[in-house]
N, C-alpha and C positions, 0 to 999 in steps of 0.2 A: 504493499499500501504506500512505500515510500517513494516508490516510482509513480504511482499515480499521483500523488499530492505535488510531486514536481510538474509532472504534465498539466496538472490544473494550473498552477501557478505560472507556468510558462506560457499557457495559452491566454494569459492576460493580455500580452500584447501580440503583434503581429509576430510570425516568426518569418526566418530567412531561408528555411529548408525547404521539404517537400510541402506542398500543399495537402496531403493526404491527411486526414483526420488521424489521431491516436487514440484520443479520449472522447466518450460522449456523455456531457453533462446533461441529466435527465429530469426536469422539473413540471409533474404534473399538478393539474389544479383541480379541486375535488371538493362536492359538495351538494347543493340542491340546484335549482334553475338559474340563478345568479351566475354560479360556477361554469354553466353552460350555454351562457348568454341567450336565455329565453327572451323572446321579442327584440333582441338587439339588431337592429340593421347592420349586414356586413360594411364595414369599414377598409378592411384589410382584403386585398388579392389572394386570398387563400389558396387557389391553384397555382397562383405562380411562385410561393413564398420559396420553396424549395430551391427552384431556379434561380431566383433571385440572389438568392446566398450561396450559391455554386454548392451545393448538396449539403451545407454544414446546417439548416435547419429543416429538421424533420420531424414527423409527427410520431405517435407509436407504431412501433414495428421498424422505425428507422425509413419508413418510405414517406411519400408527398401527398398521402390522403389526411388532410387536415379537415375537422369539422363533423365526422359522422360519429356521432355519440347515442350509445345504447345502454342501458345499466346492466344487460346481459350479454356476455362476449359473443355467443353465435350470432345475434342479431346485428351486433356492430360488424363483426366480419363480412356479413352479407352486403350490408349498406355500402361497406369499403370497395367489396369485390366489385360490385354494380354500379359504383359510384351515386349512390343514390343520394339527390341533393336536398331533399325535403328538410327544413329545420336545421340547415346550415347558417347557424348565427354567429356574431361577433362576441367573442368570448376573451379573457384577459390573457390566454395564454399566448395569442398571437402576436399581440406587441410587447410580452415579456419575454419571447424567443428572439424577435428580432432585436431588441434591445441587449440581450445575452451574446448574439451572434455577433453584434457590431462590437461588444466589449472585448469579448475573449477572440484569441488568436486563429489563425489557420489550422492549428493540429486540434482545435476542439469542434466536435460536432454539437450542438444544441437540439435535444428531441424534448417535444412539449405537446402535452393533450390536455384535455379537460373529462373528466369522467365524475359519474354521481347519478343522481334521479331529482327531478323537479319535486316539489311539494312534498317532502319527506322529513319527518325528524331526525335528530341525531342518532337516536336509538335505532334506526332502521338503516344506518349509513356507516355504522362501525362495524368491527370485524363479526364476521357469521352473515352478514348481508350479502344478497347479490352484488349490490353495488360495490361494495368492498372487495369482494372477490374478482368482480371485472377490473378494478384498478390494480389489482396486485398481478392480473392475468396480462396486462398491457405493460406492467412493468418488467415481469418475467420475459414476454415476447422480444421488449427491445432489449433487453440484456442478452438474449439468446442470439440477437442477429449482429447485436455489437462484436461478440464472441466470434462469429462466424468470418466478420470481416477484420478480425484480428484488433480490435479495441477494447481498451478498458472502459468500463462503464459506472457510472457514479450519480447518484440521488443525493444532494445537497439538501432538498427542501422540497415539500408538497404543500402547496399552496391552499388553503383553507376558505371556502366560501358558503358558510350555511350557518342556520338561526332561526330563520324566518317561520319555520312551521312550528318550531316549538314556542316562540312568541304567539303566533296566530292561534295556535290549537291549544296553548295552555297546558303543555303536557307537564310541567312542573317536575321534570326530572332534575338531577343535579347533573346541570348541563357543564359545570367545571369539572366535575370527576369524569363524565364521558368522554369530553376532549382529551382529556389527560390521558384517558385509557386507549384513546384513538392513536394519539403521539407515540404511547409507548409501541403499541401493537405495529404501527405501521413501521416504527424504526427497527424492530425486531425482524420483521417480516421482510423487509427491503434489505437489511443486512445479511439474512438468510440467503437472498435471490444474488445480489451483486458480490458479496465477500468483503464489502468495505468496511472500515474500521469506524471512521466518522460518523456521528449520528446524523440521522435526518432529523432537520428541522422543519419547525409547522410555522409558515409564513400568514400572520393573520389580517384577515380584515374586521370589518365590525358590523353587524346587523343593526340598521337603524329605522324599522319600520313600525316605531312604536305606537306613532298615530294611527296605524292601519289595524291595531289590535282593537276590538270592540270595547273591552273593559276598561282601557286606559284612561286614567285619570292621573296627570302630571302630579297633583298635590298630596298625593296619598303617600304617606310615610311607606307602608308596605307596597312597592309598586313591581310586580311581577314582570311586566313587560320590560324593564331597563336590566332584571338581574340576567339575562343571556348577554346584552353588550357588556355588561359588568364582568360577568366572567371570563369572557373574550379579553378584556382589557386586562383582568387581573393575572391571567396567563401569560400574556405578552410582557407585562411587568415583573412577576415573582418567579417564573418558571423559566429556566436557561433552554428548554427546548421550544420554546415559542419565542419568533421574532417578530418585529410589527411591520406590515406591508402598509395598511394606508386604513383609515375608517373611509367611508363612502357618502357621508351627508352632504358634503360639499359639491357633490357631481350631481347631472341631471338625471332622471328616472322617465321611462317612458311613460306618458300621460301623468307625472307625475306620483306615480303609484309604488310598483314592487320591484320593477326591472330596470337595472342601469341600461341607458341607451348604448349605442355603438362607439362613440367616441368617449364615453365615462369608461368602458370598459377597457379601453386602451390605454387609459389614465390610470386605471387598478393594475394593468399590465405593467407599465413603466415603474412603477413603485415597486411592485413584486420584485421586478430584475433588480433592483438598487439594492433591496435585501439581499437577494442571493447572491448576488456580487460580493457583498461585505462577507458573507457566510463562506466563499469560495475563496476569498483572498486572507480572512483573519479569522474565521472560525466561528463568528459570532456578528451581529449588529446591533446596534445601539440606536437606531433611529427610531423614530414614534415620539409622542408627546402626550403625557399621561401623568397624572398625580401621583408622589411620593409621600407627602406630608402635609396633614393639615391642622393646623393651630387653631385652638379657640381662645380668642380674649373678649370676653363678656359677650358685646353686641358685634363682635369681629371675627370672621373666619379668615384665616390666612391660608393660602394654598401653593405647595412648593413641588417644583415640577421636576423631572427628570433632566440631567443634561445630556446634551450630545457632542461628544469629543470628535465627531466626523471632520476629517479634514476640508470637507466640502463649506464649513463654517469659516468664513472669512470678514475681514472688514467689519462692517456694523450687523451683519447678519448674525442668526442665532438667538435674537430677540424676541421677546413675545409679543403679538400685536392683534389689535382685533381687525378684522377684514370683513366689512360690510358692503363690499361691492359684489366680490364672486358668491357670497352668500347672503341673502338676505336677513336684515338686521332683525333679531328677535329680542324680547325683552331680557334685559340684565345678559345680555350676548349669550344667552343660554344656562345661565347659573341660577341656581334656585338653592335654599336651604329649609329645607322641610321639617317641621316640628313634629313630635310623635302623636299630636292631636290633628295632624293633616293641612298644616298651614304654613305657605310660603312667607317667610319674613325678610327676606332677601329685598333690599332697596337700592342700593347702588353697588356698582363694580367698577373696580380700578385695576391698573397694572402698576405695580410698585416695584422698583428694582427686580423685574424678572418674576415676580411672585402676583399672584391674583388674590386682591384685597376685597371682601364681599362686606358690606354692611349691611346691618340687621336692624329691625326695629325691636327686637326682642334678643333675650340671651339665645346664644346658639348653642350651649352645650347640649349634648344629648341629640343634636338633629343630624339629619342625613345632609350632605354637601352634594349635590348632583348637578350634571351637565349634559346638556342635549336632550332631556325629557321636556318635551312640549311637541308643537306642529299642529296643523290644522287636520281636522279629523278626515282620514282615508288618503292621507296625502304622505310623499317622502321625497327626499331630496333639498337643495339648496334654496328652493323659493318657498315652499309650504311647508316641508316635512319637517320632523324632529330633527335640530340641529343646534349648532353653536357657531360662534363668530371668532374663536381662539384659533392661532396658527404662530407658528414660529418658522420663518424663514430661513433658506440656505441659499448658498451660491449657484446652488444645481438649478435653480428656478423650480423645483417642486417643494413646495411650504409643506411643511408636517403640521398636519391639523389635529388639533387635540381629540383623541379618543374619548367617547361619551365615557361618564362615570359615575357610581352613586356610591358615596363615601361615608359609612356611619362616623360621626366624628369621636363615638367614646369608644371607640374599638381600635384606632389607631394614635 
């Protein structure tokens, strides 16, 4: 595996030797309908992708068949065989693949694809389910083809895009526990296929469809709907198996409802690619913006955020700011302080020395500090959905939008 690591690092810049790839970097996208781009119009010429990148960008099985998705392997194989084009939509894998192919050298082939099943809770996507087995089969077939061609095969990460069904259907499962179990299982199963020593990371997005959930009341102290986004954020913050891709509330959704549009899928893909490149280069990624500490001083709540030590942060970048241009301004920029008797006591929110300071009209001790729990009923996205205005900019022109959260002040 030392040889593989050298190949991966060597592939980060163009090589002067043979153009033949020596290693395959495979990054699947997995989840429910957002993972597969449901309703998203095609932005990428997926039939020309492999040719565009001189054979270095491929789908599952290392061929040029992009966009043929089914949660059962045999159905997918038939679709790919006859090139059945129905429901070939834009998904984040395509832009991610292009970004990775552009950043990695000529000795590296990039393999990307999306798997999963729409409208499906997490309990039916983890190990033992048919979508999970289809994902494993795609990794197996890609690994086998790489070996036939004399190439090493490595899976640095899987991009997770799921959570909406658990919110809509009020499954009330321990989402954090199940997602951690998925991470452990996919890590173990991929390693048994590829023989790699390095762990498989989970690149996480965040479900933002709170306002589409029929029971959603943003002032409720016990707010089930935000528990899923909270679990996704917590794992990115607290578990080294997870790294941040991006939340998605700052993007456009088809009809402002449930599915990202085509352009937004490409944006997610570029964020995911940046995280994967960190993993390849450093073994980890400290991207993402999320709270690490909340202090209560009477009627004041002070939120401290994680630091990003990325080399992309230069000059005056890396500072917190509110953006009300790209995301419609929402009350208190998306922040709430909720009392145990279901009242929002936040009255003013400011940025002070890279911290968020929330002034309240009552003592904030024992309250929950919340970000992103709002939105017009049945809407999602940057205009009308559950959202916030907080971000941190960096020189890559890809700002880090703050992940939604729901932190109990008496627990930290």
